[in-house]
Structure formats: C-alpha cells, structure tokens
C-alpha positions, 0 to 999 in steps of 0.5 A: 460456332457453338462458342459464339452462340454460348457467348451471345446467350451469356451476354443476353442473360446478363442484359436481361438480369440488368433490366430485371434489376432496374425494373425491380428497383423502380418498382419498389422506389416508386411504390414506396413514395406515395405511402411515405408521403401519405404516412407523413401527411396522416401523422402531421394532421393527427398531431395538428388535431391533437394540438387543437383538442388534446382531450380527443388524443386517444381517438385521434391516435387510434384512427391515425394508427389505422391510417398508417397501417393501411398506407404501409400496406400499399408499400408492402404490396409494392415490395411483394410485386418487386420480389415476384418480378425478381424471382419469377 
C-alpha cells in the first residue's frame, strides 16, 4: 500500500516539475520577444536618423543607448520572474 502511494507521489512530482519547466520556458520566451523587437526598432530608427542628419549622431546615439537599456531591462525582469518560478 505504501509503495503505491510513494509511486503516485513520485509521478505527481515529475508532472509538477515538467509543468514548472514549461511555464519557466514560456515566461522567458514571451518576455524576451517584445524587448527584442523594441531594440531592433530603436536601433533601426536611430540609424535612419543618423543617416539623415550625421551631425546629430552623438545626440542620437546617446538616446538610442538609453532606449536600448530600458528595453533590455524588461527582458531582465522576465528572466527574474522565470528564475523565481523555477526555484521558489
């Protein structure tokens, strides 16, 4: 009787681990899609602006780096949430 309970508990633990891994994977995947697209758009528009007005390259570059850093912070938040889900 106790062996059956132990087997059932082990199977449910494996299922819970599998579900947790799926949730963690989806969290980091979906949480990094928007920042990746945002970074691509930011850099694209910055290069377009520098191409139109090369004299303003230093100002545009500064703003671009700030925008990329803020977009990347969103991906880092997603990573933190995924790690919390995985280990807590």
